[in-house]
C-alpha positions, 0 to 999 in steps of 0.5 A, a space after each residue: 710765680 717761677 720756682 725758688 727752692 728745692 724740697 727733700 722729704 725722706 720718712 719710713 716707718 721706723 723714722 723720718 728726715 727733717 731736711 728743710 728746703 734748699 734754695 738754688 743758691 745753696 743746692 749750686 754752692 754744695 755741688 760746686 764743692 761736691 764736684 770740687 773736693 771729691 769728684 772720683 769719690 762719689 761711688 768709690 767703695 761700691 761693690 761692682 755690679 751691673 747698676 754700680 758701674 752705670 751708675 758710676 759711668 753716670 756719675 763719670 761725664 756730669 758735670 758741674 757745668 750740667 748740674 748748671 744747667 739743670 738748676 736754670 731751668 729748675 729756676 724758669 719752671 713753675 713750682 712741681 713735683 720731681 720725685 714721689 716714690 711710695 713703697 713698703 720695704 719688708 725692713 723698713 716698713 712703708 718708705 716715701 721719697 718726694 723731691 719738690 721745687 717750692 
């Protein structure tokens, strides 16, 4: 069985963001809109730091074709977990982020 959707879960001790699983075609459409209408505004207004400069450099070099290739590869694989982060933040308490294909 090949993956058909991308699921993102964000939970803290104070709130949870209920995002539905997105079909890969929807992810393609959203990424196309982002690259078409706001390619340079993704990190605009961020404070200058070495971390932000690295992120800005990566975002300037990523193209829609790169995203398309990434999504195509995800569609060829079996469902799997891409990101699983469980940590503790002093302000938010427990924080959990999961990104996986289904």
